[in-house]
C-alpha positions, -999 to +999 in steps of 0.1 A: -557+446-706-561+469-735-592+471-757-594+491-789-608+484-823-576+494-840-556+469-820-576+440-835-556+444-867-522+442-850-501+411-856-486+395-825-453+378-827-451+341-817-435+332-784-427+301-765-423+292-728-404+265-709-414+253-675-397+229-650-408+211-618-392+189-593-407+172-563-397+149-534-417+127-511-407+113-477-434+092-461-465+113-460-446+146-465-440+161-499-424+192-514-426+205-550-408+234-567-422+248-600-407+274-622-427+287-651-413+306-681-377+298-674-364+320-702-386+350-692-400+353-727-427+380-729-457+374-750-493+385-754-525+366-757-551+381-781-588+371-780-620+390-788-601+423-792-584+420-758-546+418-754-533+403-722-496+400-713-485+366-702-468+359-669-431+366-667-408+341-649-422+329-615-414+302-590-437+284-566-427+262-537-453+239-522-449+218-490-476+195-476-486+163-459-509+136-471-531+119-445 
């Protein structure tokens, strides 16, 4: 994060993000695969003079059991 009074006047370019998820369940077992920011767009979030870079592309695999 960067904080500086001069940065509050900067204009950030708009960006967009695309996510995808797929899941499968067999009986009480399940799996899920998530990918966020498929196109790997880089953007910044500005609030109260703070600028934070957004996540790049990332993938998460979850496996579990319901009982």
